N, C-alpha and C positions, 0 to 999 in steps of 0.2 A: 603811524606805522606800528607803534607798540600795541595799539588796540587791535589791529589787523592780525598780528602775530599771535596775540593772546586768543583771539577768536578761532584761528586755525588750529592752535594747540588744543583748545577746548573741544573743537569739532572732532579732531582726531582721537582724543581720549574718549569722547562719547561714542564714536563709531566702534572703537576697540572694545569698550565695555559692552556695547550692544551686541557685538559679534560673540563675545564670550557668554553672555546671558541668554542669547537666542536659543530657542528649542532646536534640538538636533533634527536633521532631516529624517523622515520616516524610513525605516528599513525597507529596502526594495527587494531584497533577496528572499530565499526560502526561510521559513520559520517553523520550528517544532510547535505542534499544538496538542493539547490534551483535552480539549472540549470545543464545542461549536459545530457548525455545519460540516466542515471538511472532516473533522474527526469522526463525527457521527456517520457520515457517508462511508467512511472506510470500514467502520465497525459493521455497518449494515451490509456492505459488500462481502466481507468475510463471513458474516452469519448466513447470508444467502448461499455462499459457496458450500459451507458445512452442511446446510440443509439439503442442497442438491446432491452432495456426496453421500450423505446418510440415506437419501431416497434412491440412490444408485440411478440418478437421472442425468444422462449425458447432455441432454439439451438444456436442462436447467444450469448445469455447470458451464457449458460452452457459451450460454447467453451472457455470461458475465465478462466475456472477452471482447475486445474491439475486433473489427474485421481484419486488421493488420497486426494482430497480437503476436508476440514472441513468447514461446513457452519453453522454458529450459528446465529439464528434469535430469537428475543424476543418472548416469549410465545410459542415456538415450541421446539421439541426435536432437538438435534444436528443431522445434516445430514452428512454422510460420503461418499465420493466418487462421481465421475462424474455422474453416473446414478441416484443417489439420488438427486443431485443438478438439473439435467435435469428434473426429474419428478416433483420437486417442482416448477420450472418455468413453466412447462406444465400445472400444476394445477392452478397456479396463472393467467396465460393468457388464460385459457380454456373458460371463459365466454366472450361473446361479450361485448364490451364497446362502447358506443356512446359519452363518455366524451372526451373532449379535455384535454390533459395532458401536463403540463410543468414540467420539471425535471432538476435538476442540482446537481452535486456532485463534487464541486471543491476540489482539493487536497490542504490541508493546511500544511502538513509536510511530508517529505520523509527522512527516515533513511536508508542510503545505507550500505549494508553489502556484497559487492562482488556480487555474483549471486543471492542474496536475498535482498529484501527491505521491510521495514514496512512503510505503508502509512496510514495517518489518515485524516479525514475531516468530514464535515457535509454535509447534503443535504436536499433537499425538493422536494415534489411533490405537484403540484396544479392541482386538477381535476375540470374542469368546465363542468357543465351539466345543460341544461335548465335555464341558467342565475344564477345558484348557483355555488359557488366555495368552495372547501374544500382544505385547505393547511395542509400538514403533514411535520414536520421537524424531522430529525434524525441525528445520528452520527454513524461513522463507523471506523473500523481499519482493515487493510488487510495486510497479509504477502504474498508477491508475489515472484515468482522465475523466473529468466531469463531462457528462453528455448534455445535449440541449434540454432534455427534460429534467435535469438536476441530478440524475442518478450517476453512478460511477461505474466504469468498466476497466478491466485490466488491459494494459498495453504490453507490459512485460510481467511475466510470472516466473520467478526463479526459486527453486527449492531443492533441498537435498536432505537425505536421511542422516541421522547421527551415526548409525551403524550400517554395515552392509546389509542390504535388504533384498531378498530374492522374491520376485513375484511368481 
């Protein structure tokens, strides 16, 4: 009997030590990333957006949104769906502009969630016309989704300007 009790005690001690020394379960939730495919995909998505804006190309900008995208801009009603997003960019770029525009939207943070990612950052536009420059700064948050071809598109796009901005 003494041998049986000793064996059980040793077994329980071994199991306890094994549980303490065992590797932790892998994290199953969202994780912030600063490199890799997800991070690079988000930077590429924002770079393509900036290129489309600088080219004043509404189709290039709208192509970066999913069919059911939600687009939320300060002082405007929420837009829903690709067609509404495209129409908004067509309106934005409809007037000719002689201004030189500089624009940047660096990615500051990427939260990876498998086939989804949340990205946030700040940006600025500088419009120069006839020797005068106007700088507008803003912040944004985007929920993006990986597409079957590996590219990323915006599901939610939310941004607002730091100062009151009249278009």
